C-alpha positions in Angstrom: 4.6 26.1 -29.0 4.0 28.9 -26.6 5.1 29.1 -23.1 1.3 29.0 -22.1 0.4 26.0 -23.9 3.4 24.3 -22.1 2.2 25.5 -18.8 -1.1 23.9 -19.6 0.3 20.7 -20.6 2.6 20.4 -17.3 -0.5 21.3 -15.3 -2.5 18.6 -16.8 0.2 16.1 -16.4 0.5 17.0 -12.7 -3.2 17.0 -12.0 -3.3 13.4 -13.7 -0.7 12.1 -11.7 2.0 11.6 -14.4 4.3 13.6 -12.0 3.8 12.9 -8.1 4.1 15.3 -5.3 7.9 15.6 -4.5 8.8 14.5 -8.0 11.5 16.6 -9.9 10.0 18.0 -13.1 12.2 18.3 -16.3 15.2 20.7 -16.2 14.8 24.0 -18.0 17.3 22.5 -20.7 15.0 19.3 -21.2 11.7 21.5 -21.4 13.6 23.9 -23.8 14.7 20.8 -25.9 11.2 19.2 -25.8 9.0 22.4 -26.6 11.3 25.3 -27.5 14.1 24.1 -29.8 16.2 26.9 -30.8 15.2 29.4 -28.2 16.8 30.0 -24.7 15.9 28.3 -21.5 14.5 31.7 -20.3 11.3 30.7 -22.4 11.1 27.4 -20.5 11.3 29.5 -17.2 8.3 31.4 -18.4 6.4 28.1 -18.8 7.1 27.1 -15.1 6.3 30.7 -13.7 2.3 30.3 -13.6 2.9 26.7 -11.9 5.2 28.3 -9.3 2.9 31.3 -8.7 -0.2 29.0 -8.2 1.5 26.8 -5.8 1.8 23.6 -7.6 5.6 23.8 -8.4 8.4 24.9 -6.2 12.0 25.8 -7.2 14.9 24.5 -5.2 18.4 25.9 -5.5 21.6 24.1 -5.2 23.3 20.8 -6.4 20.1 18.9 -6.0 17.8 21.8 -7.1 15.3 22.2 -10.0 11.5 22.3 -10.3 9.4 20.0 -8.0 5.7 19.1 -7.7 4.3 20.3 -4.2 0.5 20.2 -5.0 -1.6 18.4 -7.8 -4.0 21.5 -7.8 -3.6 25.2 -7.7 -3.6 26.4 -3.9 -6.2 29.2 -3.4 -4.7 32.5 -2.6 -7.6 34.8 -2.1 -10.7 34.7 0.5 -13.1 34.2 -2.3 -11.2 30.9 -3.5 -11.4 29.6 0.0 -15.2 30.4 0.2 -15.7 28.2 -2.9 -13.7 25.5 -1.1 -15.9 26.0 2.1 -19.0 25.5 0.0 -17.7 22.5 -1.6 -16.7 20.9 1.9 -20.1 21.7 3.2 -21.9 19.7 0.2 -19.4 17.0 0.8 -20.3 16.7 4.6 -24.0 16.8 3.7 -23.5 14.0 1.3 -21.5 12.0 3.8 -24.3 12.5 6.4 -26.8 11.1 3.9 -24.7 7.8 4.0 -24.0 7.6 7.6 -27.0 5.5 8.7 -27.3 3.6 5.3 -26.7 0.1 5.3 -24.4 -1.1 2.4 -23.8 -4.8 1.5 -20.2 -6.2 1.7 -19.0 -9.0 -0.5 -16.0 -11.1 0.3 -14.6 -14.1 -1.4 -12.7 -17.0 0.0 -10.5 -19.7 -1.6 -11.8 -23.0 -0.3 -8.3 -24.8 -0.5 -6.1 -22.2 1.0 -8.7 -20.3 3.2 -7.5 -16.8 2.0 -10.2 -14.2 1.9 -10.0 -11.4 -0.8 -11.9 -9.1 -3.0 -14.0 -7.0 -0.5 -16.2 -4.6 -2.0 -19.5 -2.7 -1.0 -22.8 -2.4 -2.9 -25.9 -0.3 -2.2 -28.3 -3.3 -2.6 -28.2 -6.8 -1.7 -29.5 -7.7 -5.2 -26.5 -5.8 -6.6 -24.1 -7.6 -4.2 -25.5 -11.0 -5.2 -25.1 -10.1 -9.0 -21.6 -8.9 -8.5 -20.8 -11.9 -6.6 -22.2 -14.3 -9.2 -20.3 -12.3 -12.2 -17.0 -12.6 -10.0 -17.2 -16.1 -9.2 -17.8 -16.9 -13.0 -14.8 -14.6 -13.7 -12.8 -16.8 -11.3 -13.6 -19.9 -13.4 -16.8 -21.2 -11.4 -19.6 -22.6 -13.4 -22.7 -20.3 -13.6 -25.1 -22.8 -11.7 -22.6 -22.9 -8.8 -21.8 -19.1 -8.8 -25.5 -18.2 -8.9 -26.4 -20.7 -6.0 -23.5 -19.6 -3.9 -24.3 -15.9 -4.3 -28.0 -16.4 -3.5 -27.2 -18.7 -0.5 -24.8 -15.7 0.7 -27.3 -13.0 0.0 -30.7 -14.6 1.2 -29.5 -17.1 4.0 -30.2 -20.0 1.6 -28.6 -23.4 2.0 -25.0 -23.1 0.7 -23.9 -25.3 -2.3 -21.6 -28.1 -1.6 -18.2 -26.4 -1.2 -16.7 -29.5 -3.2 -18.4 -28.2 -6.2 -16.3 -24.9 -6.4 -12.9 -23.6 -5.6 -14.3 -20.3 -4.3 -17.0 -19.3 -1.7 -18.5 -15.9 -1.3 -19.8 -14.2 1.9 -22.3 -11.2 1.7 -23.0 -9.1 4.8 -24.6 -5.8 5.9 -22.3 -3.3 6.8 -22.7 0.5 7.8 -19.8 2.4 6.4 -19.9 5.0 9.1 -21.2 5.1 12.6 -21.8 8.0 14.9 -19.7 8.1 18.0 -21.2 8.8 21.4 
C-alpha cells in the first residue's frame, strides 16, 4: 500500500468520525505495522504529512505526544478556497431565510401512566405529522384504530380517544423554527 492510499484512508476515517477531534491517531509504529510491514516508520510519517499540511492533524511532541485530530475537514489556505466557502454560506443563509417564516408541525408523545413527554420531531405538513404520529404509536404497541384516532384528534382538533384505550397520547402543534428578532 502506498503512503497516499493510507493518507486517503485516514482522511476518510477522520471525516466519517471514526477519529474525533482531539483524539490521538495511531503511532508511526502502529501505522507502519498495519500498512507498511517491513518498511521504516519514515514511510508512515509520509502518510501523515498531507493530513498535517491541510490542517486536519497536528503533531505534538513530548511524553504524551503523537498525531492528533484537529479538524474533520481540510482547512482552506488560499483566498480562493475561502471564496468557495463564502458562496456556500451565502446559499445556506438563503435557504434558512426561506424557512424563517414557514410553519412546521411539531409532534410530541406522552406516556399516560408516568406523564413523561418524549419524542419531539418536526414535519413540513400536518398530514405528515399525523401519519408519523400514527406510525410511531403503533410502533409503541398501540392498536391501529387507537393510533389513527389519537393522531387525527391531535392534528385536526377532533375529540380525543379515551385515554384508557392506550398507554400513549400524542400532541401535534404548529411551530415556527425561527423567528425574526426586533
